N, C-alpha and C positions, 0 to 999 in steps of 0.2 A: 309582777311581769305585766306590760301593757296589753290590752285587748288585742292590738294589732301591733305587729312588729313594724319598725320603720322600713326595712329592707328585707326581702327574700332573694337571695341569690341562687340561682340554679345552673349547677356545673360541676366540672371535674375538680378532684385534687390530684397533685402529682408530686411525688418524691422528687425534687430536683438534685440530680447528683452533680454538682459543680466541679469542673475539671479544668485546672490551669496548669500549663506546662512547666514541670519541675516542682509541683506541690502537692500533697496527697489530696484526694478526693474529699469533698465536704458534702453531706446531705442536708439539703435545705426543704421545709415545708414549701409546696408551690402548687401550681395551677393557677391560670389567670382567674377564674371565679373565686376560687379559695382566698387567693391574694387580696381580691376586692373585698369579700365578706370581712376579713382580717382587718383590713384597712378601715373599713366603715366602723366596725367595732372599737377599734383604737381611737377613732374620732368621736367616740361616745353614742354611737347610734346603737339601737337594738336590731342586731343582724340575726339572720337565719341562712344556713347554707343547706341546700338540698343537693345531696352528692352520693357519692359511692366510695367506701373506704374497705380496705382488706383487714382482716384480722391478724396483721403481721407487723413487724417492726415499724416499718415505714408508716403503716396506717395508725399505729399508737402515736407515734410522733407527730403526725399532721394533726390527730384529733387532740392531742394535748395542746399543741401549739395554737389552734383556733379557739378551743374552749378557755384557754387561758387569757384570751383577749376579750372572752365575753360572747363568742358566736356560738350560738345554739346549732348544732350539728344534726341534720336529720339525714337518714339513708333509707335506701329500700331492703335493707339487709341482706343485699346478694352476696354470696360468697365469691372468692377469687382476689388475686394478689392487688395490692395497691399499684394503680398506675405509675410508671416512673419516667425520666427523661435524663439523659446524660447532657448537660450543658456545658459546653466547651467555649471558654472565653478566649479571645485573641488579646493582643498586647494593649489594645485601648479599652478593653472592658465589654466588646460586643459580644453577644451571645448567639451561639448556633446550637441547634437542639436535634437529639436523635431520640425517638420515643419508643416506649412499650406500654401502650394504652388500650384498653378495651372500654367501651362506654355502652352499658346494656341497662340504664336506669329504668325502672319500672314505676309504675304509678304509686304515689304516697298521699295519703290522705293527711290534709294540713289542719291542725288545731286552731290556727290564727290565719286570718287573711291580711296579706300585707299592704301597707300604702304604696310601696314601689317595689317592682320587679326587675330584676337584672339577669341577663344571660348572655352567652356568647361562647368563642372559642371552640374547642373541640366538642364540646357537649351539643352545640346547636347544628353541627353538620353530620356527626358520626352515629351511623345507625346501628343498633335499633333505639337507642336511647334518645336521639335527636327527636324522633316522634313523639315521645313522651314530654320533652320539653317543650315542643311547640305547642302541644295541646293545652299544656299547662300555662303558658303565656297566654293563648288566645283565651282560655277561662278566666285568668285573673285581670286581664287587662280592662275589663268593664269598670273594675273598683280600684284600680290602681295605675300608676304611670309606669312605662317600661323603658329600660334602657337595654343597648346591646353593643357589644364589642365583637367584631369578627375575630379578631386576634389571629389571624391567618397562619397556620402552620402548613406549608405546602406539602410536607410528606405525608400528612394526615388529611388532606381534603378530598383526594379521589379525583374522578372526572372533573375536569375545569368547568365545563359547561353546567354540570349538575350542581357543583359548588356554588357558582355564581346565582344560580336560581335559588339554592336555599339560602344564602346570604341575603339576597334581595326581598325574599319573603320575611325573613327576620327584621330587616330594615323596615318593611312596611307595616309591620305590627308594633314599631317602636315609637315613642315620642323623643328620646334622645339617643343619638348613635356616636359612638367614637370610633376612628380608625387611624391607623398610622399611614404614612404616605407609602411604605412598603406594602401594606395590606392592599391598597387600592391599586398599587402599580401590578401586583399579582392577579387581581380580580380584573383590571381593566388594561392590559399591557399598552403602553404608548400612550395613553390619554394623561390629560392634566389632572391630577388628584382634585383639585379645587372643582373642576367641572364634573367628575363623577360625584363628589358630594352635593353639588347642587341638584343633580338628577336625583340623587337619594331623598334630598329634601322635598322635592316635588312629589314623592311617592308616599310621604305620610309623616315623617318626623317633624318634630318643631325645631330641633337644633341639630346640626351635624358638626361634629368637631373633628379636625384633622391634625395630628400630631407630626411632626417633622423633626424628631430627635433634637439635636443641638441647634437647630434653626427655629424651634418656637413651635407655635400651633396657631390654627385659624378655626374660628367658629362661623360656620356658614348659617344664617338665618334669613328669614323673609326679609327680602329688601337690601340685603348687603351681607358684609363678613366683618369679623373684629379679629385683629390679629395681635399676638404676643410673641415676644422673644423668649428663649429660654433663659431661666435664671442662671447666674454664675454658680458652677458646682465643680469640686474636683472628683472626676468620675473614678469610682472603684470598679462598679459594674453596671450594665443596665438592666439586669433581672428584675422583673416587676415594675419598671418605671411606668409603662403604660397602664398598669393596673392601679398605681398609686395616682396617676393623673386621674384616672376614673373615679377612684374614691374621692379625691379633692373636688372634682367636679360635682358629684352627688350630694357631697357634704354642703357645698355652697349653694347648689339649687335648693335643697331642703331648707337651708336658713333664710333664703329669700321667699320661702313659701310656694315654691314652684312645683313640687312633687305632690303625687296623690290625687285622686280624681278631683278634689277641690281646688289644685292647683294648676291642673291640665290647661283651662282655658287662658290663665295669666302666663302660662309657658309658651302658648302660642304667639304672644306679642310681648316679648321682654324689652326692656330698655337696653339700650347700648351699655350704658354704665354698669347695669347688672351683668350683662354677658362680661364685659371686661373684668369685673370682680370674680366671676366663676373661673374664668381662664386664670387669673392671678393665683387662686387657690389650687387650682389643677398643677400649675407649672411649679408653684412653690412644694407642693407635695411630691412631685416627681423629683425636683432637685434634692429633697432631702433623702429620697430612697437610692439614687445613683451614686450618693457621696459615701454609701456603706454597703457591705457585702449581702448578697441575696434580696429577696422581696422582703424589706423591712420598711414598711410605710411609717408615717410620722403619726404620733399622737397629737391630741389638741395642742399642748403647750408647745411640741416642736414646730407644728404648723404655723402656729402664731409667731413663733421666733423666726421661721423662714419669711414669713410675710413682712414682719417687721425690718428685716435686713435687706429686702428685695429692692 
């Protein structure tokens, strides 16, 4: 095992109970951070996930799913049920969520210091565990690059103003930030998502990515932006699409040597061609995922195949 993992992801695991009218419920391992760690491992990276899991059937299902892909699962050992979410899909595969989640993450000593740290979603805004997450990111970022995905779930965000301040603090600690246009619309109602992303860029990150579902994505970087359209895909559902986009992003950034403390300076001034390549990898990863049920991101061979047919 390497002295330093490629990635440490900090955040929640969730049992996604997928509900489609006229069909029996299906339980899928989920949770945005867990999906990302799984996607990175499938792409060949040494990935750790710092999370909470119950000693129940859903917890055992999720742990087996993650470790089967090669993710090293770290927990604080806290008792309690595994978080769950009822995911209701409409006729076009769009997902709506109803959550049963508690997040109380305590401090965990790390045996290995990562090259890159990712966090976001519920874990970064839900107390008391969010304080542990923030402290870990602040401690680790001196020797690692940081990425963040707010992955807004309005029902769990609490007071709007407090949530915005927490999100903006995480943005300011990060090198790479990804948000959907829906995330930004909830955070900053009535404002253009690209304008919000530019403000975020000015607060610290080197790169801000805005996804727009079927309309593609935009990378905001110093001096301009790079756009990409969504790749063609027959959509089964959109569960995990944003997480697959993020795993594809980090996979490509790592391949270009732009992650880790040694890559941070180069990340501050990437070539536009490099950013376009990162977006292609991200969009291809998302396209594979939406074409099949659940949060099921591609492995290396599937991602290469998607890039070859794009």
